[in-house]
Structure formats: structure tokens, C-alpha cells
C-alpha positions in Angstrom: -0.1 0.0 0.0 1.2 3.6 -0.8 1.3 6.0 2.0 1.7 9.7 2.1 2.7 12.4 4.6 0.0 15.1 4.8 -0.5 18.2 7.1 -4.0 18.4 8.6 -5.6 22.0 8.2 -8.7 21.1 10.2 -9.4 18.5 12.9 -10.3 15.1 11.4 -12.2 12.5 13.8 -9.9 9.5 14.5 -6.9 11.1 12.7 -5.8 14.2 14.5 -6.2 18.0 14.8 -5.1 20.9 12.7 -1.2 21.3 12.4 -0.5 17.6 13.0 1.6 15.8 10.5 0.1 12.3 9.6 0.8 9.5 7.5 -2.3 8.1 5.7 -3.0 5.9 2.6 -2.4 7.8 -0.6 -6.0 7.1 -1.7 -7.7 8.6 1.3 -5.5 11.9 1.1 -6.1 12.1 -2.6 -9.9 11.3 -2.7 -11.1 12.6 0.7 -8.9 14.9 2.6 -7.2 16.8 -0.1 -10.4 17.9 -2.1 -12.3 18.9 1.1 -9.3 21.0 2.1 -8.9 19.1 5.5 -5.1 18.8 4.7 -2.3 19.7 2.4 0.6 17.8 1.2 3.9 18.1 3.3 6.5 20.2 1.4 9.0 22.9 2.6 6.6 25.7 2.1 3.6 24.0 3.9 6.0 23.2 6.9 6.1 27.0 7.9 2.1 26.7 8.4 2.6 23.9 11.0 3.5 26.5 13.8 0.9 28.9 13.1 -1.9 26.0 12.8 -0.5 24.5 16.3 -0.9 27.9 17.9 -4.4 28.2 16.5 -5.4 24.6 17.7 -4.0 25.3 21.1 -6.1 28.5 21.5 -9.3 26.5 20.1 -8.7 23.7 22.6 -8.7 25.8 25.5 -11.8 27.7 24.6 -13.5 24.0 23.9 -12.2 22.8 27.3 -13.8 25.9 29.1 -17.0 25.4 27.2 -17.1 21.8 28.1 -16.6 22.4 31.8 -19.5 24.9 31.7 -21.6 22.4 30.0 -20.5 19.6 32.6 -21.7 22.0 35.5 -25.0 22.5 33.9 -25.4 18.7 33.3 -24.5 18.1 37.0 -27.2 20.4 38.1 -29.9 18.9 35.7 -32.0 16.0 37.1 -34.5 15.2 34.3 -37.5 12.9 34.8 -38.7 10.7 31.9 -42.4 10.0 31.9 -43.5 6.6 30.4 -46.6 4.6 30.0 -47.1 1.8 32.5 -49.5 -1.0 32.8 -50.7 -3.1 35.8 -48.1 -3.0 38.7 -46.1 -0.3 37.1 -44.7 -2.5 34.5 -43.3 -0.2 31.5 -44.3 -0.6 28.0 -41.1 -0.4 26.0 -37.7 0.8 27.4 -35.9 4.1 27.8 -32.6 4.5 25.9 -30.2 7.2 25.3 -32.4 8.8 22.8 -34.9 9.4 25.3 -32.3 10.9 27.8 -31.0 13.1 24.7 -34.6 14.4 24.0 -35.0 15.3 27.7 -31.9 17.3 27.7 -32.7 18.9 24.6 -36.1 20.1 26.0 -34.3 21.4 29.0 -32.1 23.6 26.7 -28.9 21.6 26.7 -27.6 21.1 23.3 -25.4 18.0 22.9 -25.0 15.4 20.2 -27.1 12.3 20.7 -24.2 10.0 20.2 -22.5 11.5 23.2 -25.2 10.3 25.4 -24.8 6.6 26.6 -27.0 4.2 28.5 -25.4 1.0 29.5 -28.5 -1.0 28.4 -32.1 -0.3 27.6 -33.8 0.6 30.8 -37.0 -1.4 31.7 -37.7 -0.3 35.2 -38.9 2.8 37.0 -36.9 4.5 39.2 -33.4 6.5 39.5 -30.8 5.5 36.8 -27.6 7.0 35.5 -26.5 7.9 31.9 -23.0 8.5 30.9 -22.3 11.7 28.7 -19.0 12.6 27.0 -18.9 16.2 26.9 -15.2 16.4 25.8 -12.4 13.8 25.4 -11.2 14.7 28.7 -14.6 15.2 30.5 -17.4 12.6 31.1 -20.4 13.4 33.2 -22.6 10.7 34.9 -26.1 12.2 34.6 -28.8 10.9 37.1 -32.3 10.9 35.9 -35.5 9.3 37.0 -38.0 7.3 35.1 -41.7 7.9 36.4 -45.0 6.6 35.4 -47.4 8.9 33.2 -50.4 7.2 34.9 -51.4 6.0 38.3 -49.8 2.6 39.2 -52.6 0.2 39.8 -51.4 -3.0 41.6 -53.8 -6.0 40.3 -52.6 -8.3 43.1 -54.3 -6.6 45.9 -58.0 -6.2 46.1 -59.4 -2.9 46.4 -62.1 -2.5 49.2 -65.1 -0.3 48.6 -66.6 1.8 51.4 
């Protein structure tokens, strides 16, 4: 396989940030990175750009980290409640997933990508639970939320006395 050295001009997921010099397959560079202006080929003239890109990257990363800390503080102060339909004895219909948690956060005015919200397994019980939210590569928040019933829970096992 043919490889080529390129200089990233913008951050690319799972590859690196701007100002990094990386080695990638020639086809990936030629067909994806270079046409989209995510990278430039490495030569003497482009090496001079490396330092300015690294400085810009450092400033941007500090701003992102500050914003992520603020978002993490807002998430820690939030305790969403997700209302679900239940049947007899409080048994839930369906399950609560990361999508439901993301919707509640969006309703609360907290903008975060859906793929950053993680629930270990679909939740099928009422009560308090925890979701993991990756706010930044260095910051992960455990969000506590509660699943409650939309309707009154009727237990079919106990007889109801009438007066």
C-alpha cells in the first residue's frame, strides 16, 4: 500500500487535529482529505504553516475545554424525569434508551450530540438511573435521571375495598 505524509489543516475525527503531520494511505488523502481542504501535502513551504496551525489549535482547544466544563456543570445540576406509559403493577411498555435521555436534555435547553449520550442497556424499570455523557474527550459526566409513570400505578394483586 502506498502511504503519503500530509499536514492537517482542520481537525479530522480519529486522525488528528489541525497542525498535525500524519501518514495516511495515498487514496484517502487524494480522494477525501485534499479535495475537502482538510489537509495539504507536506513540503518545505507548508512546513512553515505548522507552527501557526498549532498555535491556533491550542487556543481553540482551551476554549473548547472551558465550554465543556461549563456544560458539565449545567449537566450536573440537571435532574431530568422521563415519563413513560405503564401497565398493571407499574410495568413499563417498551424501554428508555439514550435517545429518550437526549430528548429530555434538548427540552431542558442543553444542546449536546445524541451520540455522546450513553446508557449501558435499555432501561425497563421505573426509578433512578444513570447515563454517561461524554462532553469532551477529557470530561465525562454521569447524569442521574428518574423514570416515572405517566399514569397512576394500579397493583392488580391486591383487592380494592369499597366503602
